[in-house]
N, CA and C atoms of all chains as a GROMACS GRO file, in nm:
protein
  624
    1MET      N    1  10.088   9.061   8.620
    1MET     CA    2  10.191   8.980   8.704
    1MET      C    3  10.251   9.081   8.801
    2PRO      N    4  10.280   9.009   8.941
    2PRO     CA    5  10.312   9.117   9.041
    2PRO      C    6  10.447   9.169   9.006
    3ARG      N    7  10.464   9.295   9.069
    3ARG     CA    8  10.622   9.350   9.051
    3ARG      C    9  10.718   9.258   9.132
    4LYS      N   10  10.823   9.222   9.050
    4LYS     CA   11  10.938   9.154   9.122
    4LYS      C   12  11.028   9.239   9.194
    5ALA      N   13  11.093   9.184   9.309
    5ALA     CA   14  11.178   9.252   9.392
    5ALA      C   15  11.308   9.271   9.309
    6GLU      N   16  11.346   9.401   9.314
    6GLU     CA   17  11.479   9.438   9.241
    6GLU      C   18  11.595   9.416   9.340
    7SER      N   19  11.664   9.303   9.322
    7SER     CA   20  11.788   9.272   9.412
    7SER      C   21  11.888   9.347   9.427
    8ASN      N   22  11.910   9.454   9.318
    8ASN     CA   23  12.006   9.538   9.302
    8ASN      C   24  11.984   9.682   9.342
    9LEU      N   25  11.863   9.699   9.399
    9LEU     CA   26  11.802   9.826   9.451
    9LEU      C   27  11.834   9.842   9.600
   10THR      N   28  11.923   9.951   9.614
   10THR     CA   29  11.952   9.962   9.779
   10THR      C   30  11.882  10.086   9.803
   11ASN      N   31  11.857  10.102   9.931
   11ASN     CA   32  11.825  10.222   9.981
   11ASN      C   33  11.887  10.260  10.106
   12CYS      N   34  11.890  10.405  10.166
   12CYS     CA   35  11.948  10.452  10.265
   12CYS      C   36  11.827  10.514  10.377
   13VAL      N   37  11.716  10.452  10.357
   13VAL     CA   38  11.622  10.510  10.454
   13VAL      C   39  11.649  10.505  10.574
   14ARG      N   40  11.685  10.369  10.627
   14ARG     CA   41  11.730  10.357  10.771
   14ARG      C   42  11.827  10.456  10.812
   15ASP      N   43  11.928  10.470  10.742
   15ASP     CA   44  12.037  10.591  10.763
   15ASP      C   45  11.948  10.743  10.783
   16LEU      N   46  11.877  10.770  10.679
   16LEU     CA   47  11.808  10.889  10.688
   16LEU      C   48  11.723  10.918  10.820
   17ARG      N   49  11.655  10.799  10.843
   17ARG     CA   50  11.556  10.790  10.954
   17ARG      C   51  11.642  10.838  11.074
   18GLY      N   52  11.755  10.773  11.088
   18GLY     CA   53  11.837  10.805  11.200
   18GLY      C   54  11.890  10.932  11.212
   19SER      N   55  11.900  11.001  11.113
   19SER     CA   56  11.949  11.146  11.112
   19SER      C   57  11.854  11.235  11.159
   20VAL      N   58  11.710  11.192  11.172
   20VAL     CA   59  11.624  11.282  11.198
   20VAL      C   60  11.565  11.242  11.333
   21ASP      N   61  11.561  11.334  11.431
   21ASP     CA   62  11.508  11.312  11.555
   21ASP      C   63  11.362  11.274  11.564
   22GLY      N   64  11.340  11.154  11.622
   22GLY     CA   65  11.187  11.105  11.640
   22GLY      C   66  11.137  11.046  11.506
   23MET      N   67  11.221  11.017  11.421
   23MET     CA   68  11.157  10.959  11.280
   23MET      C   69  11.166  10.811  11.307
   24THR      N   70  11.052  10.761  11.370
   24THR     CA   71  11.042  10.600  11.366
   24THR      C   72  10.989  10.566  11.248
   25GLN      N   73  10.996  10.422  11.254
   25GLN     CA   74  10.930  10.359  11.127
   25GLN      C   75  10.792  10.387  11.120
   26GLN      N   76  10.704  10.407  11.228
   26GLN     CA   77  10.568  10.422  11.227
   26GLN      C   78  10.550  10.567  11.189
   27VAL      N   79  10.645  10.661  11.225
   27VAL     CA   80  10.621  10.814  11.182
   27VAL      C   81  10.648  10.820  11.046
   28LEU      N   82  10.743  10.746  10.991
   28LEU     CA   83  10.757  10.757  10.845
   28LEU      C   84  10.642  10.698  10.771
   29ALA      N   85  10.603  10.581  10.823
   29ALA     CA   86  10.496  10.498  10.747
   29ALA      C   87  10.373  10.594  10.731
   30ASP      N   88  10.328  10.652  10.843
   30ASP     CA   89  10.227  10.740  10.862
   30ASP      C   90  10.237  10.867  10.749
   31ALA      N   91  10.373  10.925  10.750
   31ALA     CA   92  10.371  11.040  10.651
   31ALA      C   93  10.381  11.004  10.505
   32VAL      N   94  10.386  10.880  10.476
   32VAL     CA   95  10.390  10.840  10.337
   32VAL      C   96  10.282  10.733  10.297
   33GLY      N   97  10.201  10.710  10.400
   33GLY     CA   98  10.062  10.647  10.365
   33GLY      C   99  10.075  10.491  10.370
   34VAL      N  100  10.173  10.437  10.424
   34VAL     CA  101  10.193  10.290  10.410
   34VAL      C  102  10.179  10.233  10.569
   35THR      N  103  10.197  10.100  10.582
   35THR     CA  104  10.200  10.026  10.713
   35THR      C  105  10.359  10.030  10.761
   36ARG      N  106  10.380  10.009  10.875
   36ARG     CA  107  10.492  10.012  10.926
   36ARG      C  108  10.580   9.882  10.877
   37GLN      N  109  10.510   9.784  10.855
   37GLN     CA  110  10.569   9.671  10.814
   37GLN      C  111  10.622   9.683  10.675
   38THR      N  112  10.571   9.764  10.596
   38THR     CA  113  10.623   9.809  10.452
   38THR      C  114  10.752   9.869  10.470
   39ILE      N  115  10.771   9.970  10.565
   39ILE     CA  116  10.896  10.036  10.584
   39ILE      C  117  10.988   9.938  10.621
   40VAL      N  118  10.958   9.844  10.714
   40VAL     CA  119  11.058   9.740  10.761
   40VAL      C  120  11.110   9.646  10.642
   41ALA      N  121  11.012   9.601  10.579
   41ALA     CA  122  11.038   9.522  10.448
   41ALA      C  123  11.131   9.600  10.343
   42MET      N  124  11.104   9.733  10.328
   42MET     CA  125  11.169   9.825  10.236
   42MET      C  126  11.328   9.826  10.292
   43GLU      N  127  11.340   9.868  10.423
   43GLU     CA  128  11.475   9.888  10.483
   43GLU      C  129  11.554   9.757  10.474
   44THR      N  130  11.488   9.644  10.490
   44THR     CA  131  11.563   9.524  10.475
   44THR      C  132  11.583   9.458  10.340
   45GLY      N  133  11.541   9.539  10.231
   45GLY     CA  134  11.575   9.502  10.092
   45GLY      C  135  11.483   9.395  10.066
   46THR      N  136  11.364   9.343  10.127
   46THR     CA  137  11.273   9.250  10.078
   46THR      C  138  11.166   9.304  10.002
   47TYR      N  139  11.140   9.446   9.985
   47TYR     CA  140  11.040   9.488   9.910
   47TYR      C  141  11.069   9.604   9.834
   48THR      N  142  11.056   9.604   9.705
   48THR     CA  143  11.092   9.728   9.637
   48THR      C  144  10.965   9.811   9.621
   49PRO      N  145  10.974   9.942   9.649
   49PRO     CA  146  10.850  10.014   9.661
   49PRO      C  147  10.821  10.057   9.519
   50SER      N  148  10.696  10.124   9.497
   50SER     CA  149  10.644  10.182   9.381
   50SER      C  150  10.726  10.321   9.369
   51LEU      N  151  10.705  10.364   9.232
   51LEU     CA  152  10.784  10.500   9.214
   51LEU      C  153  10.718  10.611   9.295
   52ALA      N  154  10.583  10.582   9.303
   52ALA     CA  155  10.506  10.695   9.377
   52ALA      C  156  10.547  10.693   9.526
   53LEU      N  157  10.584  10.584   9.579
   53LEU     CA  158  10.610  10.575   9.728
   53LEU      C  159  10.763  10.612   9.733
   54ALA      N  160  10.829  10.572   9.642
   54ALA     CA  161  10.977  10.629   9.648
   54ALA      C  162  10.989  10.778   9.640
   55ILE      N  163  10.910  10.820   9.581
   55ILE     CA  164  10.896  10.991   9.547
   55ILE      C  165  10.854  11.046   9.695
   56ARG      N  166  10.747  10.979   9.751
   56ARG     CA  167  10.692  11.038   9.879
   56ARG      C  168  10.806  11.016   9.986
   57ILE      N  169  10.879  10.917   9.977
   57ILE     CA  170  10.982  10.901  10.079
   57ILE      C  171  11.094  11.002  10.080
   58ALA      N  172  11.115  11.006   9.955
   58ALA     CA  173  11.232  11.107   9.935
   58ALA      C  174  11.189  11.252   9.966
   59ARG      N  175  11.076  11.294   9.947
   59ARG     CA  176  11.021  11.423   9.981
   59ARG      C  177  11.000  11.441  10.128
   60VAL      N  178  10.988  11.336  10.195
   60VAL     CA  179  10.989  11.346  10.339
   60VAL      C  180  11.119  11.396  10.392
   61PHE      N  181  11.216  11.334  10.333
   61PHE     CA  182  11.369  11.368  10.380
   61PHE      C  183  11.431  11.482  10.313
   62ASP      N  184  11.355  11.548  10.229
   62ASP     CA  185  11.379  11.651  10.149
   62ASP      C  186  11.502  11.623  10.046
   63ARG      N  187  11.494  11.506   9.993
   63ARG     CA  188  11.609  11.474   9.903
   63ARG      C  189  11.535  11.416   9.779
   64GLY      N  190  11.641  11.385   9.666
   64GLY     CA  191  11.590  11.350   9.524
   64GLY      C  192  11.585  11.199   9.553
   65VAL      N  193  11.508  11.142   9.456
   65VAL     CA  194  11.474  10.995   9.460
   65VAL      C  195  11.608  10.912   9.475
   66GLU      N  196  11.692  10.946   9.383
   66GLU     CA  197  11.837  10.872   9.351
   66GLU      C  198  11.934  10.915   9.455
   67ASP      N  199  11.885  11.007   9.551
   67ASP     CA  200  11.977  11.024   9.689
   67ASP      C  201  11.947  10.903   9.774
   68VAL      N  202  11.816  10.874   9.794
   68VAL     CA  203  11.758  10.759   9.871
   68VAL      C  204  11.774  10.631   9.836
   69PHE      N  205  11.750  10.610   9.673
   69PHE     CA  206  11.739  10.473   9.620
   69PHE      C  207  11.857  10.456   9.528
   70LYS      N  208  11.934  10.361   9.552
   70LYS     CA  209  12.047  10.354   9.447
   70LYS      C  210  12.028  10.215   9.363
   71LEU      N  211  12.034  10.211   9.220
   71LEU     CA  212  12.052  10.083   9.131
   71LEU      C  213  12.184  10.046   9.104
   72ASP      N  214  12.215   9.954   9.166
   72ASP     CA  215  12.357   9.888   9.131
   72ASP      C  216  12.360   9.818   9.026
   73GLU      N  217  12.428   9.860   8.905
   73GLU     CA  218  12.445   9.799   8.770
   73GLU      C  219  12.571   9.745   8.741
   74MET      N  220   9.961   9.207  11.442
   74MET     CA  221   9.927   9.142  11.302
   74MET      C  222   9.838   9.217  11.206
   75LYS      N  223   9.893   9.220  11.097
   75LYS     CA  224   9.810   9.309  11.001
   75LYS      C  225   9.688   9.240  10.963
   76ALA      N  226   9.599   9.319  10.905
   76ALA     CA  227   9.463   9.267  10.871
   76ALA      C  228   9.467   9.168  10.760
   77GLN      N  229   9.571   9.192  10.663
   77GLN     CA  230   9.592   9.081  10.555
   77GLN      C  231   9.660   8.969  10.610
   78GLU      N  232   9.721   8.979  10.714
   78GLU     CA  233   9.794   8.841  10.786
   78GLU      C  234   9.671   8.751  10.856
   79LYS      N  235   9.573   8.843  10.901
   79LYS     CA  236   9.459   8.760  10.973
   79LYS      C  237   9.387   8.693  10.862
   80VAL      N  238   9.366   8.758  10.746
   80VAL     CA  239   9.286   8.688  10.654
   80VAL      C  240   9.356   8.571  10.591
   81ALA      N  241   9.486   8.594  10.587
   81ALA     CA  242   9.578   8.476  10.534
   81ALA      C  243   9.572   8.338  10.639
   82TRP      N  244   9.587   8.387  10.765
   82TRP     CA  245   9.566   8.281  10.863
   82TRP      C  246   9.409   8.196  10.860
   83THR      N  247   9.321   8.291  10.840
   83THR     CA  248   9.195   8.248  10.844
   83THR      C  249   9.187   8.150  10.714
   84GLU      N  250   9.232   8.187  10.603
   84GLU     CA  251   9.217   8.114  10.477
   84GLU      C  252   9.295   7.972  10.487
   85LEU      N  253   9.411   7.992  10.563
   85LEU     CA  254   9.507   7.853  10.576
   85LEU      C  255   9.418   7.766  10.681
   86VAL      N  256   9.390   7.833  10.804
   86VAL     CA  257   9.333   7.735  10.907
   86VAL      C  258   9.195   7.666  10.865
   87VAL      N  259   9.100   7.753  10.816
   87VAL     CA  260   8.955   7.706  10.755
   87VAL      C  261   8.981   7.597  10.669
   88SER      N  262   9.067   7.615  10.563
   88SER     CA  263   9.087   7.518  10.460
   88SER      C  264   9.136   7.374  10.514
   89VAL      N  265   9.238   7.394  10.592
   89VAL     CA  266   9.297   7.265  10.648
   89VAL      C  267   9.204   7.204  10.740
   90VAL      N  268   9.133   7.276  10.840
   90VAL     CA  269   9.038   7.221  10.935
   90VAL      C  270   8.920   7.154  10.847
   91ALA      N  271   8.870   7.230  10.746
   91ALA     CA  272   8.771   7.151  10.643
   91ALA      C  273   8.808   7.030  10.583
   92VAL      N  274   8.930   7.003  10.534
   92VAL     CA  275   8.962   6.892  10.487
   92VAL      C  276   8.989   6.780  10.611
   93VAL      N  277   9.061   6.812  10.719
   93VAL     CA  278   9.063   6.726  10.814
   93VAL      C  279   8.946   6.667  10.866
   94VAL      N  280   8.844   6.776  10.886
   94VAL     CA  281   8.722   6.719  10.934
   94VAL      C  282   8.654   6.603  10.840
   95VAL      N  283   8.634   6.647  10.712
   95VAL     CA  284   8.576   6.561  10.614
   95VAL      C  285   8.663   6.412  10.609
   96VAL      N  286   8.784   6.416  10.631
   96VAL     CA  287   8.886   6.301  10.624
   96VAL      C  288   8.831   6.215  10.754
   97ALA      N  289   8.825   6.284  10.876
   97ALA     CA  290   8.808   6.230  11.007
   97ALA      C  291   8.663   6.169  10.992
   98LEU      N  292   8.564   6.217  10.931
   98LEU     CA  293   8.441   6.184  10.961
   98LEU      C  294   8.387   6.089  10.830
   99TYR      N  295   8.497   6.060  10.742
   99TYR     CA  296   8.459   5.959  10.626
   99TYR      C  297   8.444   5.827  10.675
  100PRO      N  298   8.523   5.778  10.764
  100PRO     CA  299   8.492   5.631  10.800
  100PRO      C  300   8.362   5.615  10.872
  101TRP      N  301   8.287   5.702  10.926
  101TRP     CA  302   8.163   5.691  10.984
  101TRP      C  303   8.044   5.726  10.891
  102LEU      N  304   8.070   5.840  10.809
  102LEU     CA  305   7.949   5.909  10.754
  102LEU      C  306   7.967   5.853  10.583
  103GLY      N  307   8.080   5.815  10.555
  103GLY     CA  308   8.095   5.776  10.416
  103GLY      C  309   8.089   5.929  10.323
  104GLY      N  310   8.019   5.902  10.213
  104GLY     CA  311   8.014   6.038  10.120
  104GLY      C  312   7.953   6.146  10.177
  105ALA      N  313   7.865   6.120  10.292
  105ALA     CA  314   7.798   6.253  10.346
  105ALA      C  315   7.901   6.322  10.444
  106ALA      N  316   8.025   6.258  10.456
  106ALA     CA  317   8.127   6.356  10.538
  106ALA      C  318   8.181   6.466  10.453
  107ALA      N  319   8.133   6.461  10.314
  107ALA     CA  320   8.164   6.587  10.235
  107ALA      C  321   8.098   6.717  10.279
  108GLY      N  322   7.994   6.699  10.355
  108GLY     CA  323   7.927   6.786  10.432
  108GLY      C  324   8.013   6.880  10.508
  109GLY      N  325   8.127   6.832  10.553
  109GLY     CA  326   8.206   6.898  10.635
  109GLY      C  327   8.281   7.013  10.550
  110PHE      N  328   8.296   7.015  10.438
  110PHE     CA  329   8.314   7.120  10.342
  110PHE      C  330   8.247   7.250  10.362
  111CYS      N  331   8.130   7.242  10.450
  111CYS     CA  332   8.054   7.361  10.459
  111CYS      C  333   8.146   7.464  10.560
  112LEU      N  334   8.220   7.413  10.616
  112LEU     CA  335   8.326   7.490  10.713
  112LEU      C  336   8.383   7.580  10.621
  113LEU      N  337   8.408   7.562  10.493
  113LEU     CA  338   8.472   7.656  10.391
  113LEU      C  339   8.389   7.798  10.375
  114GLY      N  340   8.269   7.791  10.426
  114GLY     CA  341   8.183   7.908  10.421
  114GLY      C  342   8.235   7.999  10.521
  115LEU      N  343   8.322   7.964  10.611
  115LEU     CA  344   8.373   8.054  10.723
  115LEU      C  345   8.463   8.152  10.663
  116LEU      N  346   8.516   8.132  10.529
  116LEU     CA  347   8.599   8.207  10.448
  116LEU      C  348   8.539   8.356  10.439
  117GLY      N  349   8.417   8.346  10.444
  117GLY     CA  350   8.334   8.465  10.417
  117GLY      C  351   8.352   8.570  10.524
  118ILE      N  352   8.390   8.548  10.636
  118ILE     CA  353   8.424   8.649  10.742
  118ILE      C  354   8.546   8.740  10.721
  119THR      N  355   8.638   8.672  10.606
  119THR     CA  356   8.753   8.757  10.603
  119THR      C  357   8.725   8.923  10.592
  120PRO      N  358   8.650   8.960  10.496
  120PRO     CA  359   8.616   9.095  10.491
  120PRO      C  360   8.608   9.173  10.603
  121LEU      N  361   8.574   9.111  10.726
  121LEU     CA  362   8.551   9.177  10.846
  121LEU      C  363   8.693   9.230  10.894
  122PHE      N  364   8.795   9.161  10.861
  122PHE     CA  365   8.942   9.205  10.900
  122PHE      C  366   8.981   9.342  10.831
  123MET      N  367   8.916   9.346  10.711
  123MET     CA  368   8.971   9.447  10.625
  123MET      C  369   8.876   9.581  10.654
  124ARG      N  370   8.806   9.590  10.733
  124ARG     CA  371   8.705   9.714  10.774
  124ARG      C  372   8.814   9.831  10.807
  125ASN      N  373   8.770   9.947  10.772
  125ASN     CA  374   8.838  10.060  10.829
  125ASN      C  375   8.831  10.091  10.971
  126ARG      N  376   8.954  10.127  11.036
  126ARG     CA  377   8.933  10.166  11.202
  126ARG      C  378   9.011  10.295  11.210
  127GLY      N  379   8.939  10.405  11.193
  127GLY     CA  380   8.985  10.547  11.220
  127GLY      C  381   9.067  10.566  11.097
  128ASN      N  382   9.187  10.615  11.143
  128ASN     CA  383   9.286  10.667  11.033
  128ASN      C  384   9.400  10.552  11.009
  129GLU      N  385   9.395  10.442  11.079
  129GLU     CA  386   9.483  10.325  11.062
  129GLU      C  387   9.489  10.285  10.920
  130ILE      N  388   9.602  10.271  10.863
  130ILE     CA  389   9.606  10.213  10.729
  130ILE      C  390   9.594  10.066  10.726
  131VAL      N  391   9.482  10.002  10.672
  131VAL     CA  392   9.438   9.875  10.661
  131VAL      C  393   9.538   9.794  10.573
  132ALA      N  394   9.558   9.834  10.456
  132ALA     CA  395   9.634   9.773  10.351
  132ALA      C  396   9.693   9.886  10.256
  133ASP      N  397   9.822   9.850  10.214
  133ASP     CA  398   9.902   9.939  10.130
  133ASP      C  399   9.942   9.854  10.014
  134GLU      N  400  10.010   9.943   9.918
  134GLU     CA  401  10.058   9.878   9.804
  134GLU      C  402  10.140   9.751   9.832
  135ARG      N  403  10.212   9.733   9.932
  135ARG     CA  404  10.280   9.594   9.943
  135ARG      C  405  10.178   9.485   9.970
  136ASP      N  406  10.074   9.518  10.052
  136ASP     CA  407   9.959   9.413  10.067
  136ASP      C  408   9.912   9.380   9.933
  137GLN      N  409   9.871   9.472   9.847
  137GLN     CA  410   9.810   9.438   9.745
  137GLN      C  411   9.916   9.336   9.646
  138GLN      N  412  10.028   9.368   9.644
  138GLN     CA  413  10.133   9.303   9.568
  138GLN      C  414  10.138   9.156   9.628
  139ILE      N  415  10.139   9.154   9.772
  139ILE     CA  416  10.141   9.007   9.821
  139ILE      C  417  10.019   8.939   9.810
  140GLU      N  418   9.898   9.004   9.805
  140GLU     CA  419   9.772   8.933   9.766
  140GLU      C  420   9.755   8.897   9.621
  141LEU      N  421   9.818   8.971   9.530
  141LEU     CA  422   9.826   8.935   9.409
  141LEU      C  423   9.910   8.814   9.379
  142ARG      N  424  10.031   8.840   9.447
  142ARG     CA  425  10.107   8.715   9.408
  142ARG      C  426  10.066   8.558   9.464
  143SER      N  427  10.002   8.587   9.613
  143SER     CA  428   9.934   8.481   9.665
  143SER      C  429   9.814   8.431   9.567
  144SER      N  430   9.738   8.502   9.508
  144SER     CA  431   9.624   8.476   9.438
  144SER      C  432   9.666   8.392   9.320
  145TRP      N  433   9.794   8.435   9.233
  145TRP     CA  434   9.847   8.355   9.133
  145TRP      C  435   9.874   8.212   9.186
  146PHE      N  436   9.944   8.206   9.296
  146PHE     CA  437   9.990   8.076   9.335
  146PHE      C  438   9.881   7.982   9.381
  147GLY      N  439   9.772   8.050   9.456
  147GLY     CA  440   9.652   7.986   9.499
  147GLY      C  441   9.563   7.921   9.394
  148PHE      N  442   9.513   8.023   9.298
  148PHE     CA  443   9.436   7.964   9.204
  148PHE      C  444   9.505   7.902   9.098
  149GLY      N  445   9.637   7.914   9.069
  149GLY     CA  446   9.700   7.844   8.994
  149GLY      C  447   9.710   7.688   9.040
  150THR      N  448   9.740   7.691   9.169
  150THR     CA  449   9.732   7.545   9.207
  150THR      C  450   9.616   7.462   9.195
  151GLY      N  451   9.510   7.557   9.220
  151GLY     CA  452   9.379   7.487   9.209
  151GLY      C  453   9.322   7.454   9.080
  152TRP      N  454   9.369   7.532   8.987
  152TRP     CA  455   9.356   7.491   8.835
  152TRP      C  456   9.429   7.374   8.799
  153VAL      N  457   9.536   7.362   8.828
  153VAL     CA  458   9.639   7.233   8.790
  153VAL      C  459   9.573   7.124   8.844
  154LEU      N  460   9.544   7.141   8.991
  154LEU     CA  461   9.488   7.013   9.068
  154LEU      C  462   9.344   6.975   8.986
  155MET      N  463   9.260   7.079   8.942
  155MET     CA  464   9.125   7.034   8.866
  155MET      C  465   9.176   6.966   8.732
  156MET      N  466   9.259   7.006   8.654
  156MET     CA  467   9.304   6.957   8.528
  156MET      C  468   9.345   6.816   8.546
  157VAL      N  469   9.439   6.800   8.655
  157VAL     CA  470   9.513   6.671   8.672
  157VAL      C  471   9.406   6.574   8.733
  158SER      N  472   9.312   6.613   8.821
  158SER     CA  473   9.232   6.512   8.874
  158SER      C  474   9.118   6.496   8.761
  159LEU      N  475   9.076   6.581   8.686
  159LEU     CA  476   8.974   6.557   8.567
  159LEU      C  477   9.033   6.468   8.468
  160ALA      N  478   9.159   6.484   8.432
  160ALA     CA  479   9.230   6.401   8.329
  160ALA      C  480   9.256   6.256   8.401
  161ALA      N  481   9.283   6.230   8.541
  161ALA     CA  482   9.284   6.108   8.602
  161ALA      C  483   9.150   6.051   8.599
  162VAL      N  484   9.024   6.106   8.629
  162VAL     CA  485   8.902   6.045   8.646
  162VAL      C  486   8.864   6.012   8.481
  163THR      N  487   8.902   6.088   8.395
  163THR     CA  488   8.868   6.047   8.246
  163THR      C  489   8.927   5.915   8.206
  164ILE      N  490   9.057   5.920   8.235
  164ILE     CA  491   9.142   5.805   8.202
  164ILE      C  492   9.079   5.675   8.265
  165TRP      N  493   9.063   5.703   8.411
  165TRP     CA  494   9.010   5.572   8.502
  165TRP      C  495   8.883   5.536   8.444
  166HIS      N  496   8.797   5.644   8.424
  166HIS     CA  497   8.648   5.602   8.364
  166HIS      C  498   8.641   5.534   8.228
  167SER      N  499   8.762   5.561   8.152
  167SER     CA  500   8.743   5.511   8.010
  167SER      C  501   8.754   5.344   8.010
  168ASN      N  502   8.803   5.304   8.132
  168ASN     CA  503   8.812   5.148   8.138
  168ASN      C  504   8.694   5.083   8.222
  169GLN      N  505   8.625   5.159   8.261
  169GLN     CA  506   8.532   5.101   8.346
  169GLN      C  507   8.379   5.119   8.264
  170GLN      N  508   8.280   5.028   8.322
  170GLN     CA  509   8.147   5.006   8.256
  170GLN      C  510   8.046   5.087   8.334
  171PHE      N  511   8.087   5.160   8.436
  171PHE     CA  512   7.975   5.248   8.509
  171PHE      C  513   8.008   5.403   8.500
  172ASP      N  514   7.924   5.500   8.532
  172ASP     CA  515   7.929   5.624   8.542
  172ASP      C  516   8.016   5.673   8.650
  173VAL      N  517   8.092   5.778   8.639
  173VAL     CA  518   8.139   5.842   8.760
  173VAL      C  519   8.064   5.897   8.839
  174SER      N  520   8.079   5.862   8.983
  174SER     CA  521   7.991   5.913   9.091
  174SER      C  522   7.993   6.061   9.118
  175PRO      N  523   7.876   6.134   9.107
  175PRO     CA  524   7.861   6.250   9.136
  175PRO      C  525   7.896   6.297   9.258
  176ALA      N  526   7.911   6.215   9.357
  176ALA     CA  527   7.953   6.228   9.482
  176ALA      C  528   8.131   6.260   9.488
  177LEU      N  529   8.186   6.172   9.382
  177LEU     CA  530   8.321   6.176   9.381
  177LEU      C  531   8.361   6.316   9.327
  178LEU      N  532   8.278   6.369   9.203
  178LEU     CA  533   8.300   6.507   9.146
  178LEU      C  534   8.306   6.610   9.236
  179ASN      N  535   8.199   6.590   9.346
  179ASN     CA  536   8.164   6.697   9.430
  179ASN      C  537   8.290   6.715   9.523
  180VAL      N  538   8.340   6.589   9.583
  180VAL     CA  539   8.454   6.607   9.670
  180VAL      C  540   8.565   6.655   9.586
  181MET      N  541   8.595   6.604   9.472
  181MET     CA  542   8.713   6.680   9.396
  181MET      C  543   8.699   6.833   9.392
  182ILE      N  544   8.572   6.876   9.342
  182ILE     CA  545   8.564   7.017   9.333
  182ILE      C  546   8.595   7.079   9.486
  183TRP      N  547   8.540   7.036   9.595
  183TRP     CA  548   8.566   7.096   9.714
  183TRP      C  549   8.706   7.090   9.763
  184ILE      N  550   8.770   6.967   9.745
  184ILE     CA  551   8.919   6.963   9.757
  184ILE      C  552   8.989   7.085   9.688
  185GLN      N  553   8.960   7.087   9.566
  185GLN     CA  554   9.036   7.192   9.486
  185GLN      C  555   9.019   7.339   9.559
  186PHE      N  556   8.900   7.356   9.591
  186PHE     CA  557   8.865   7.500   9.655
  186PHE      C  558   8.943   7.502   9.787
  187ALA      N  559   8.956   7.396   9.871
  187ALA     CA  560   9.015   7.411   9.980
  187ALA      C  561   9.165   7.418   9.958
  188PHE      N  562   9.239   7.355   9.865
  188PHE     CA  563   9.379   7.347   9.833
  188PHE      C  564   9.410   7.499   9.791
  189CYS      N  565   9.301   7.563   9.711
  189CYS     CA  566   9.343   7.689   9.637
  189CYS      C  567   9.352   7.797   9.757
  190TYR      N  568   9.274   7.783   9.853
  190TYR     CA  569   9.257   7.887   9.960
  190TYR      C  570   9.376   7.850  10.060
  191ALA      N  571   9.402   7.722  10.093
  191ALA     CA  572   9.528   7.700  10.165
  191ALA      C  573   9.647   7.733  10.119
  192VAL      N  574   9.675   7.728   9.979
  192VAL     CA  575   9.805   7.760   9.920
  192VAL      C  576   9.812   7.924   9.927
  193LYS      N  577   9.692   7.968   9.886
  193LYS     CA  578   9.700   8.124   9.886
  193LYS      C  579   9.713   8.171  10.033
  194GLY      N  580   9.675   8.125  10.140
  194GLY     CA  581   9.702   8.168  10.265
  194GLY      C  582   9.852   8.151  10.306
  195ALA      N  583   9.900   8.026  10.279
  195ALA     CA  584  10.018   7.992  10.324
  195ALA      C  585  10.136   8.068  10.235
  196THR      N  586  10.100   8.113  10.111
  196THR     CA  587  10.200   8.188  10.050
  196THR      C  588  10.204   8.330  10.084
  197SER      N  589  10.070   8.371  10.141
  197SER     CA  590  10.091   8.532  10.187
  197SER      C  591  10.157   8.513  10.321
  198LEU      N  592  10.141   8.441  10.401
  198LEU     CA  593  10.235   8.415  10.539
  198LEU      C  594  10.359   8.414  10.520
  199MET      N  595  10.412   8.346  10.421
  199MET     CA  596  10.531   8.314  10.401
  199MET      C  597  10.604   8.459  10.351
  200GLN      N  598  10.523   8.539  10.253
  200GLN     CA  599  10.578   8.662  10.227
  200GLN      C  600  10.561   8.764  10.326
  201TYR      N  601  10.497   8.755  10.426
  201TYR     CA  602  10.476   8.851  10.548
  201TYR      C  603  10.584   8.830  10.652
  202ARG      N  604  10.646   8.713  10.646
  202ARG     CA  605  10.738   8.668  10.757
  202ARG      C  606  10.854   8.752  10.744
  203GLY      N  607  10.909   8.764  10.874
  203GLY     CA  608  11.031   8.874  10.869
  203GLY      C  609  11.015   9.003  10.848
  204SER      N  610  10.886   9.065  10.862
  204SER     CA  611  10.861   9.204  10.833
  204SER      C  612  10.807   9.269  10.959
  205GLN      N  613  10.829   9.223  11.076
  205GLN     CA  614  10.771   9.270  11.211
  205GLN      C  615  10.857   9.342  11.298
  206ARG      N  616  10.976   9.347  11.274
  206ARG     CA  617  11.070   9.420  11.375
  206ARG      C  618  11.063   9.577  11.365
  207ALA      N  619  11.045   9.622  11.472
  207ALA     CA  620  11.049   9.756  11.490
  207ALA      C  621  11.173   9.838  11.547
  208THR      N  622  11.224   9.940  11.475
  208THR     CA  623  11.339   9.998  11.542
  208THR      C  624  11.333  10.148  11.564
   0.00000   0.00000   0.00000
């Protein structure tokens, strides 16, 4: 069964991108090996990334996974 | 437009066009109109959209998720349609003195095939909707 979207999982990828010069969605997408649309979907909360992708994104910004993704419970 | 979206559009358009062509030709050709389902063979071109082009990422983990979810909906719909139509034919046939026409069974199977891919394509497109904005 496909993975369901986690409605209570938020992320600050858009803010982190804004803090880095020239970090467009396409640049981030290329850096982590996905398409730009996947970054868009993730930033808007319509897609929950896999653990591997979450780790790769956190590494791009030199942060921990939980600094980028937050699970509200 | 992503490669996977092109595949979804192809599945939806080809399936709908095939059913429309068969329905449109039926008054003139009768059962022979089912030959219009040969248009479903055009679904075979979809792998061309998924070919690699340099370093461009053709499909990623989200595309795989969408493909998987769409397949569940598409093949699930086809399966339910097949069960319902076979049950309906069996019930209907039990009160008749003649055999079920092979042409009817043929059309039933083709329609289920078309519905399966139409639903699969439509479900994919709905999931891709709203993820195109660049910032």
